[in-house]
Each structure stands twice: as structure tokens, then as C-alpha cells.
C-alpha positions, 0 to 999 in steps of 0.5 A, spaced: 621 333 797 628 334 799 630 341 802 636 344 802 638 350 806 645 354 807 646 361 810 652 365 811 654 372 814 658 377 810 659 385 811 655 390 807 662 394 806 668 390 807 673 395 805 670 400 810 674 403 816 668 404 820 662 399 823 658 396 817 652 392 817 652 384 817 647 381 812 646 373 811 646 370 804 641 365 804 640 359 799 635 354 799 632 350 794 634 354 788 632 361 791 637 366 794 635 371 799 640 377 802 637 379 809 640 385 813 641 383 820 641 389 826 649 387 827 654 392 825 662 391 826 668 394 824 671 390 818 678 390 822 675 385 827 671 381 822 674 374 820 672 373 812 674 365 813 670 363 819 664 369 818 665 371 825 668 376 829 676 375 831 678 374 838 681 380 839 683 384 845 681 391 842 674 388 841 673 384 847 665 383 846 667 378 840 664 372 844 658 375 845 657 378 838 659 371 835 653 368 840 648 373 837 650 371 830 649 364 832 642 365 835 640 369 828 643 364 824 639 358 828 633 363 828 633 364 821 633 356 819 628 355 825 623 360 821 624 357 815 623 350 817 616 352 821 614 355 814 615 348 811 612 344 816 606 348 817 605 348 809 606 341 808 613 341 805 611 348 801 618 352 800 617 360 801 618 365 796 624 370 798 619 375 799 614 371 803 621 368 807 623 376 808 616 378 811 617 372 816 624 374 818 622 382 818 616 380 823 620 376 828 627 380 828 623 387 827 618 385 833 624 383 837 628 390 836 622 394 838 621 390 844 628 391 846 628 398 845 621 399 848 623 397 854 624 401 860 631 401 864 629 397 869 625 392 864 632 392 860 636 390 866 631 385 868 632 382 861 639 382 862 639 378 868 634 373 865 639 372 860 645 370 865 640 365 869 638 362 862 645 361 860 644 365 853 649 371 855 656 370 856 662 373 859 665 378 854 673 376 856 672 368 857 665 366 853 663 362 859 656 363 863 656 368 868 657 365 875 652 365 881 656 370 885 656 375 879 648 374 877 647 376 885 651 382 884 647 384 878 640 382 882 642 386 888 644 392 884 637 392 881 633 391 887 637 397 890 635 401 884 627 399 885 628 401 892 630 407 891 625 409 885 619 407 890 622 411 896 623 417 892 618 416 887 623 418 882 623 415 875 629 411 873 630 410 865 635 411 860 634 419 859 633 420 867 640 417 869 644 423 869 649 426 874 643 428 879 641 421 879 648 419 881 648 424 886 642 422 889 643 415 888 650 415 892 646 419 898 641 413 898 646 408 898 651 411 903 646 415 908 640 410 908 643 403 907 649 405 910 653 400 905 661 400 904 664 404 899 666 398 895 659 395 895 657 402 892 662 401 887 659 395 884 652 398 884 655 404 880 659 399 875 653 395 874 649 400 872 654 403 867 655 396 864 647 396 863 647 403 860 653 401 855 649 395 853 643 399 851 647 404 847 650 398 843 643 396 842 642 403 839 638 405 845 639 413 847 642 414 853 643 420 857 650 423 855 651 425 863 652 417 865 658 417 860 661 423 864 667 422 868 663 425 874 659 419 874 665 415 876 665 408 880 667 408 887 673 404 889 677 403 896 683 399 898 681 395 904 685 392 909 686 384 907 690 379 910 696 375 908 699 369 912 706 369 914 711 363 913 711 361 920 703 361 920 703 357 913 708 352 917 703 351 922 697 350 918 701 344 914 703 341 921 696 341 924 693 334 925 687 333 921 687 326 920 680 325 924 677 330 919 677 328 912 673 334 909 678 339 913 684 335 911 682 336 904 680 343 904 687 345 908 691 341 902 687 345 897 688 352 900 696 350 901 696 349 894 693 356 893 698 359 898 704 356 894 702 357 887 698 364 887 692 360 883 685 363 884 680 358 888 677 357 881 684 354 878 685 350 885 682 343 883 684 344 875 691 341 877 692 334 875 698 330 874 697 331 866 699 339 868 705 337 872 712 336 867 719 338 869 717 340 876 712 345 873 705 346 873 702 349 867 695 351 867 690 355 863 687 361 868 680 361 868 680 368 869 684 372 863 684 365 859 692 365 860 697 360 860 702 360 866 708 356 868 709 355 876 715 351 879 712 346 884 713 348 891 715 343 896 709 343 900 705 342 893 709 336 892 708 333 898 700 334 898 700 331 891 704 325 894 699 324 899 693 324 895 697 319 890 697 325 884 689 326 885 687 332 889 681 332 893 674 334 890 673 342 891 667 344 894 664 351 894 667 357 895 662 359 901 663 352 904 671 352 903 671 359 907 667 356 913 672 350 913 678 355 913 676 359 919 674 352 923 681 350 921 684 357 923 681 357 929 685 351 931 692 355 930 694 359 936 698 364 932 692 365 928 688 368 934 692 374 934 688 381 934 688 385 927 683 390 925 680 392 918 678 399 916 673 401 911 668 406 909 661 404 911 655 409 911 660 415 909 664 414 916 671 410 917 669 404 921 675 400 924 673 393 927 677 388 931 678 381 929 682 375 931 686 373 924 683 366 923 676 370 922 679 374 916 682 368 912 678 366 905 680 362 899 683 369 896 688 369 902 692 364 899 693 368 892 695 374 896 699 370 901 703 367 895 704 374 892 706 378 898 711 373 901 714 372 894 715 380 894 718 380 901 723 374 899 725 379 893 723 375 888 722 380 882 716 383 881 715 382 874 716 374 875 711 374 881 706 378 876 707 372 870 704 367 875 699 371 878 697 374 872 697 381 874 698 386 868 701 392 871 706 393 876 701 398 879 695 393 880 700 388 883 703 393 888 696 395 890 694 388 891 700 385 896 699 387 903 706 389 906 706 394 912 710 400 913 715 396 918 716 390 913 718 395 907 723 398 912 725 391 914 726 389 906 730 396 905 734 394 911 736 387 908 737 390 901 742 395 904 746 390 908 747 386 902 749 392 898 754 393 903 757 386 903 758 387 896 762 393 897 766 390 902 768 384 898 
């Protein structure tokens, strides 16, 4: 017997100005069934032609939303096929099919809403690991490092719950919890402020997810007092002289270090993130420009090819060396930096840990990481008086405020820069 099956998604109230329910119109072997899902959306974010959410900055969760619709669509068909197979090619009536769908989807809703906060958190991490959950902005799977951040937060919550015998659930996460948890992270675990900030941000993300799924949360968790901690840290950048020394360093006897050095220099001369270094190919170079779509932000940028980048491409015959992991690259960068005399100068890093201001002394090479490349590019261009808006167009910073916090310019360098501007201004006046 030939089996036909088709399902499409529609809005219950397409003219509404607020969220409306999405239903599936299912057609199979002469039968029709209208089945309401648990998903809702504002019609202004809905594309009637593609029957899914539009890609819209105001509706940033469109990737994940559409993935849930695909999962629902697949599940509906799988339930239908299972019935047909189990009952010797018999086709279910609409009432029978609806009962089967209710049995699955309503059970799923109950299972989700019946979970405790910790169980819900565990489920989110499980979805990340299995690839069933994607990043809202990019639609890509979560990285291992992001999953690790979520796992660390969950483990610290479990530790807090066990030590203080405190129940952590959706309705108990309030300002009192926030205050006590901060004290636990600060005084007992003596964590740095930015690590604590990641924990609070992650908790707020999980609570928002629960709220979107219809789970009732404590309104105090949405209060301004339930805020994420963020502290600007002392990060380094490399000077022009130091970059020249890195490029000049003889590494022909160690191919791995040589390759890492070349990729790092491309980052320093282009402002690209580590995740974009190895995406550059000869196809993306045209008319003296690198044109590439950034991994973060999903934005196209055009960057002039620096002479250093040109030399590196020629050295590798247009094919850049294969990139290794971020952690291994960081280790190799320190090995390279240790070989350079000018990177052995003393520098310090100050941050808050355990509620106390801590200053640690290092040699500069010890602080070099893959991210130093991007910060170096932005800072050197700023000191060279390249217009801020031009640098931002290449680094992808959206606001001048965030860009100026990102670059690392000392008070002395600011003074030198202003002195240069005054000197040039006086020359113009004298003409």
C-alpha cells in the first residue's frame, strides 16, 4: 500500500501583534489533522513562505527555534511511520494519530516542567554535548570550552547546595540565593571576579530558557540586583618591535613552532580571532584584500593584506599550515616567546580573587595567548591613529565603548599619542 504524508506549520492567529501558537497541518492518505504544538511566536518574526522563523536580530533565538520545529516535524512523521509499521501497513485515523501525538508531546512537556533546576541544567548540558542544542546567534553546535563553562557552574551549584543544605530550584533562586552564592564563590572558593561573573551569567541563561518553556521562576532572579560581575583585567599587547623580533626568530629546525608563529603573526596583522586564522585560503584573497566571514557574529569583513601576511602566504605557497588546538597553540606561543629577549621584561597582572586585589608578576612571554594577536592588531592600529571606526570594521566590535575597553593603551602611550597630534597640528598652523 502506498503511503503519502505531508505536514506544514501555520500560525493560529497570523494577524496578531503578540505571540500566537503554531500548529501543524498534517495530510496523509486522504486524512487531515490539525495539531497544535507548544511553540509560540510573534507573527512579525514568522516567514509564511518557508514556514519557519525569520533570521532577525530582534529574534536572536531563531536558529534554535527552527531546530525545535524541525524536531517536532520529524517526531510527528516518526510516530506515524511507527504506527504503520507496527500495525501491518494500517493507517491511523486522525483521532488515533492525535492520541499518539498527545501521548508523546504532552508527556515531554510534563517531563520538562517537572524537572528541578539542577535536573533542567543537566538536561541543557546533555543537549549541548549531543549536538541537539545550537548557539542562538550562529546556529552552530556549542564548543567544548563553552560546555565546560556550563559544567563548571553546575558543579559549583551542586557543591553549594550540598555544603549549605540549601535547596536550589526555580522558585528559590532569589536575591538571598544570589548573595549567599556570591559569598560562597568569593570567600570559600576564592574565585576571580570574571569566573564568578561567568557563573552568574550561565545561571541567568538557564533561567531564561526555563521561562521561555513556561516554567515559573522567581521574579527576583530577573532583578537588576541579580547582576553579572565583570572586571576589566590587565591583558597585554605586543609592540611593533616585538612583532618584528618574533618574525625574525629562526625556527626552521622546528616545523611546529614555525607554523604556530606564522599563524599567530597573521592574527596580529589582520585582527582575526583564532577561530578564523585557518579559514583563510587563496580564494579569499582578491585585490590585496582578505574577505572572510567571521565565525563569531556571522559577519563579512574585508582586511587589507599586510606585508607580513603576504610574506607568510608566499612562504607556504598560498596554503597556510594546519591549525592545532587553542590550548596547544598557547603552549607553543609561550615556548616561542621565551626565546625572545625583549619578551623577558617584567610585567604585572592585577585582578580580584577571593574578594582581594591580587597582583602577580610575570615575564611578558608568559602572558602571550592566541587572543593577544587580535588585541595587538587593534591597539597598534589605534596608536598609529587609524580611525577607530575603521579598526572596528575589521575587528567586528559593534560599539566604540566596547572597543576602547578592549584595546590596551597605557596612560603614557595616551600622552604620547596626544603629543603627536599636537605636534602635527602645530605644523599645519605654521604652514
